[in-house]
Structure formats: structure tokens, C-alpha cells
N, C-alpha and C positions, 0 to 999 in steps of 0.2 A: 508349073511349079517353079518358084523363084530359086535362083542360084545362091551360092554362099555370099557373094557380094551384096546381092539384093536383100538377103535375110539380115546381114549385118547392118545395112543402112536402115532397113525397116525397124530393127531393134533399136538403133540409135535414135531414130525419130520418135518412136514410142517413149523411150526413156526421157528425151529432152522435153517432151510435152507434159510430163508428169511433174506437178508442183511438189516441191519438198514439203514434207510434213512439218508443221509448226512444232517446235520442241517445247515441252512444258517448262515452266520455271522450275529449275532444279538447283540444289545446292552443289557447288563444285567441290566442297570439302567432304561430302558424303556423310556429314554429321547430322543431317536432317532425315527424319523418318517420315515417310509418306503413309498416312493412316487410311485404313479401310475399316469397314464394320467388322471384318474378320480379325484384324490385329489390334483394334482399339483397346480391348480389355487388357491384353498382355502388355502393350506398349505404354498405355496411359494410366489405367486404373491400378495396375500393379507396379508402377514405376517407383523406384526408391528415392527419387528426387522430384522437385517441381517440374512440370511439363508446360512449355509454351506451345500453344497450338495456333497456327496461322491458317485461317479459313480464307481461301482465295479462289479465283478463277483466272485462267490464262488470258481471257479477253479484257480483264479489269485493269484499267490504267493505274488507279491508286494501289492495287495489289502489286503491280509491277514495280512501284516505287518502294513498297514495304519489303518485298521479297529479299532484296540484297541486304537489307538491314537485319532481317531475321537470320539470313544465312551467315552474316558476319557474327551475330551474337552466338550462333551455334558453334562457331570456331573459337570463340573467346571464353565462353562460360561452360566449364566442365561440370559445374554444380547444377546445371539445368539441362533437361532433355528438350530438344526442339523438334517439333512435328509440324506437318502441313496437311491440310485437307482440301482437296480440289472439290469445291461444292457442286460442280457439274457432274462429277463422277461419283461422289459420295453424298447423295442427297439425304439419305437417312441420318447420317452423322450431323449434317448441317441442320436438319430439322430438330434433332435431339437437343442441340444447343440453342435452338431458336434463332439461328442466323438468318436475318432477312436483308442485311446489308453487308457488303464486303469492301475492304478486308475487315474481318473481325479477328481479334486476338483474344485468346483465353488462356488463363493460367490455372492449371489443376495441381493441387497438392493433397496428398493423402486421399486421393480418389474424389475430392470435392472441388468444385469451381470456386476459386478464391479471388479471382480478379478477371476483368475483361474490358476490352475497349473496342469501339466500332469506328471505322474510318482509318485513314492513313495516320500513323503515329511516328513522331521522330524517335530516334534511337534512345534518347534520354528518357522519354516517357515509357518506352518498353522496358528499359532497364529498371525504372522506378517500379513498374508493375511486378517485376521479378523480385526486386529487393524488398518490397512490402511483404512478401510471403514469409521472409525470415524474421520479421519483427513481431 
């Protein structure tokens, strides 16, 4: 039976061999809502303002370029609700929107899809998508 010192070293070795888990792309301002099939209706369909949804995956390079832009918009636009859907974890939601390429951005207003774009978009294009809802 190992002694305390050996247990401590063994614990340290096991800990150091464990790779850190990759953190998902998250909004640092906490203004982004992560959607699941369980909260979709209440967060999107019953929202009192337009909703921008970013369909993404952690492994997707273009998604990683769009994510900070979406996060930035969430901090700047109080007139829009910003949500994200991890397509690897929420396959049903991605299928419901017909997402076959990512990133896909969708704008929902009044419970209806009013705008969408596939592929990495510049901030100006995303803002234009949102501004078109009000016209």
C-alpha cells in the first residue's frame, strides 16, 4: 500500500496527464442564450423582440470567426435577443431549420423565420439582417 507521498505523486501524475477539456465558444457578456429543444419555444417563439440564432459547432473554423461578432452584437443591441445552437448537441433544432452548413444565422420575429444567411458573415451583413426586420 503506497504511503502519503506516493499517493500525492500518483495523484499529480494522473492529473497532469489529463488533457484540459476544450471550452465551447461562449459569450463573455452572458447576453447570449444557448438554445436546446427544451427552451426553444420559450426563448425564441415567445420572444418579445427579434431573435438572432447562430448555429455553430466548436470544431468549425468559420463559426469561430463569426462567434465573436455575434457576441459583440449581443452586447450592443438590446432590441435583439441573441441565441446560439451547438449543432452537434442540438441535432433536432438544426434539422428543424434545415441547417446543412455552418455557420448558419437565422432571424426569427413573431415566431417566424424572417431572414437567414449561410456561411461566415461580416458584422455589417448581420446587422443588415437584423435591421431588415424593422422595415
